[in-house]
C-alpha positions as a printed Julia matrix, in Angstrom:
159×3 Matrix{Float64}:
  -0.14   0.24  -0.4
   1.4    3.4   -1.32
   1.58   5.95   0.88
  -0.73   9.66   1.34
   0.0   12.96   1.75
  -1.96  15.19   4.12
  -1.73  18.47   4.9
  -4.37  20.2    7.75
  -5.48  23.88   7.87
  -6.11  25.17  10.86
  -8.37  28.1    9.4
  -7.85  31.57  10.27
  -7.44  35.12   8.64
  -4.53  36.66  10.05
  -2.48  33.03  10.58
  -3.6   30.71   9.28
  -1.96  26.74  10.5
  -1.18  24.88   7.77
   1.21  20.69   8.34
   2.47  18.94   5.92
   2.43  14.36   7.68
   3.49  11.78   4.95
   1.2    8.67   5.88
   1.76   5.01   5.35
   0.14   1.91   7.29
   0.31   3.75  11.12
   3.8    4.77  10.16
   3.36   8.98  10.55
   6.43  11.65   9.33
   6.23  15.09   9.21
   7.12  16.64   6.43
   5.91  20.68   7.33
   3.81  23.38   9.35
   4.56  26.87   9.85
   1.72  29.18   9.28
   0.9   32.03   6.58
   0.26  35.7    7.66
  -0.7   38.71   6.62
  -0.91  42.33   8.38
  -3.27  43.45   9.93
  -3.21  46.87   7.98
  -4.28  45.67   4.72
  -7.35  44.88   3.22
  -8.95  41.39   3.91
  -9.31  41.66   0.91
  -5.72  41.63   0.22
  -5.62  39.38   3.63
  -7.52  36.72   1.62
  -5.99  37.15  -1.65
  -2.31  36.79   0.33
  -3.63  33.76   1.99
  -5.04  32.46  -1.44
  -1.18  32.94  -3.32
   0.21  31.03   0.39
  -1.73  28.21   0.08
  -1.77  27.34  -3.71
   2.1   27.87  -3.3
   1.7   25.1   -0.33
  -0.52  23.2   -2.62
   2.13  23.07  -5.63
   5.18  22.79  -3.02
   3.75  19.2   -0.95
   0.73  17.5   -3.94
  -1.16  16.11  -0.87
  -3.83  13.49  -1.44
  -6.35  14.92   1.16
  -6.81  17.92   3.05
  -8.37  18.17   6.28
 -10.25  21.49   7.46
 -11.68  22.07  10.99
 -14.89  22.77  10.59
 -15.99  26.6   12.04
 -17.51  26.53  15.65
 -18.76  30.15  15.95
 -18.27  32.03  19.18
 -19.23  35.07  20.28
 -17.62  37.37  18.58
 -19.26  36.55  15.35
 -17.14  39.37  13.01
 -13.82  37.3   13.99
 -16.34  34.03  13.82
 -17.18  35.62  10.14
 -13.67  36.46   8.79
 -12.59  33.61   9.27
 -14.68  31.99   7.68
 -14.53  33.57   4.83
 -10.34  32.42   4.83
 -11.59  29.13   4.92
 -13.43  30.21   2.7
 -10.01  30.25   0.42
  -8.68  27.19   1.84
 -11.19  24.87   0.55
 -11.37  27.06  -3.24
  -7.34  26.32  -3.29
  -7.91  22.42  -2.0
 -10.84  22.51  -5.28
  -9.08  24.16  -7.9
  -5.72  21.47  -6.94
  -8.72  18.58  -7.61
  -7.55  17.76  -3.7
 -10.13  15.38  -1.79
 -11.72  17.39   1.5
 -12.57  16.37   4.75
 -13.39  18.31   7.71
 -13.26  17.61  11.8
 -14.85  19.45  13.96
 -12.67  20.47  16.95
 -13.75  17.15  19.15
 -13.49  15.38  16.57
 -10.06  16.88  16.15
  -9.64  15.71  20.31
 -10.44  12.77  20.15
  -9.07  11.58  17.22
  -5.51  12.77  18.56
  -5.78  12.46  22.53
  -8.32   9.94  23.33
 -10.98  12.23  24.73
 -13.27  14.79  23.03
 -12.67  17.61  25.2
  -8.68  17.36  25.79
  -6.95  21.24  26.36
  -4.52  22.99  24.01
  -1.41  21.17  25.69
  -3.0   17.59  25.15
  -2.72  17.97  22.07
   0.33  19.42  21.23
   1.97  16.97  23.67
   0.63  13.94  21.5
   0.82  16.05  18.08
   5.03  15.31  19.88
   4.65  12.24  20.12
   3.02  11.09  17.41
   5.41  12.7   14.94
   8.21  11.47  17.57
   9.3   15.0   17.26
  11.86  17.03  20.04
   9.25  19.54  20.56
   5.57  21.12  20.27
   5.27  22.68  17.51
   5.1   26.68  17.45
   3.17  28.4   16.83
  -0.05  26.64  18.45
  -2.62  27.43  15.08
   0.89  25.21  13.69
   0.54  22.62  16.44
  -3.55  22.9   15.86
  -2.34  21.9   11.7
  -0.66  18.62  12.87
  -3.46  17.4   14.87
  -6.11  18.07  11.78
  -3.86  16.24   9.6
  -3.19  13.82  12.32
  -6.94  12.82  13.09
  -7.68  12.41   8.8
  -4.84   9.96   9.1
  -7.26   8.4   11.44
  -9.53   7.66   9.14
 -10.3    5.93   6.18
 -11.19   8.24   2.92
């Protein structure tokens, strides 16, 4: 059985986390992680364009077999949630343009898949990402660690 490259995306418009792993059977290997960032003073549409350009470059470079994205969780600040939804739309568009299958997970599904506890805290998730990918330290920033957790979640599913 051939392995798969999985890209996890943690949507955001100031920082969009990404994590790329290679999975073959039960083995996972880190390929890349980080964040695509935008400047807060820029016009919002230009921030979305910048995210799209960065994501396009990541898709071209890594050629993922599947993309996993966190489903949007609406908190108390609807303006922020709407802006994150716009950024998430850019991520979905880039996956579609790359003709890459997409799978979406709720935060609870990600927590459950990575730690075994659907109510796990951020520290528990980060520690499991470090352990599962055999990393010397927890990936930073948090958005990148979250994106890796999303990619790990996709690795546990049959798609």
